[in-house]
C-alpha positions in Angstrom: 40.7 30.8 135.7 40.9 34.4 136.9 43.8 33.8 139.3 45.5 30.5 138.6 45.7 28.4 135.5 45.7 24.8 136.9 42.4 23.4 138.2 44.1 21.7 141.1 45.1 25.1 142.5 41.6 26.7 142.4 40.7 25.7 146.0 44.1 26.6 147.6 44.5 29.3 150.3 46.8 31.3 147.9 44.0 31.6 145.3 41.4 32.5 148.0 43.7 35.3 149.3 44.3 36.8 145.8 40.6 36.7 145.0 39.5 38.2 148.3 42.1 41.0 147.7 40.6 41.7 144.2 37.1 41.7 145.7 38.1 44.0 148.5 39.4 46.5 145.9 36.1 46.4 144.0 34.1 46.8 147.3 36.1 49.9 148.2 35.5 51.4 144.8 31.8 51.0 145.4 32.1 52.6 148.8 31.4 49.4 150.9 33.6 49.3 154.0 32.0 46.5 156.0 30.6 43.0 155.2 29.0 40.0 156.8 30.5 36.7 155.8 28.5 33.5 155.2 30.7 30.3 155.0 29.3 27.3 153.4 30.8 23.8 153.1 29.4 21.1 150.8 27.2 19.7 153.6 24.4 17.3 153.2 25.9 13.8 153.3 29.3 15.3 152.2 31.9 16.9 154.5 30.7 19.6 157.0 33.9 21.6 157.1 34.7 24.4 154.6 37.6 24.1 152.2 41.2 25.2 152.7 40.6 28.7 151.1 37.8 29.8 153.5 39.9 30.9 156.4 42.6 32.5 154.1 39.8 34.5 152.3 38.5 35.8 155.7 42.0 36.8 156.8 42.7 38.6 153.4 39.4 40.6 153.9 40.5 41.7 157.3 44.1 42.6 156.1 42.7 44.7 153.2 40.9 46.9 155.7 37.3 45.6 155.2 35.4 45.5 158.5 33.9 42.1 159.2 30.5 42.2 161.0 29.7 38.6 161.6 30.8 35.2 160.2 27.9 32.8 159.8 28.1 29.1 159.0 25.4 28.2 156.4 26.4 24.7 155.7 23.3 22.6 154.8 22.4 20.0 157.4 20.7 16.7 156.2 17.4 15.8 157.8 18.0 12.1 157.3 18.5 12.2 153.5 20.4 9.8 151.4 22.9 7.1 152.5 26.5 8.4 153.0 29.2 7.2 150.6 31.7 4.5 151.7 31.3 1.0 153.1 29.8 -0.1 156.5 32.2 0.3 159.5 32.0 -2.3 162.2 
């Protein structure tokens, strides 16, 4: 892709840091100095914690001099939807 070539490296903290740095430069060029961040995990009946790159991206924004207003978790919560993957645990 835009930062790394191998698909397995796309969700890594290093890639998230590089991408956040590029995005911070673009924001500065447009005159934006502060942002609100919305973190989203897969959610539903999948995992409820964000991937490994989320924390690295937020840190990279802070280091790049972008002011962070609020960090909001917008992970979708199931209202008793489909059956979760995996076997029955006794």
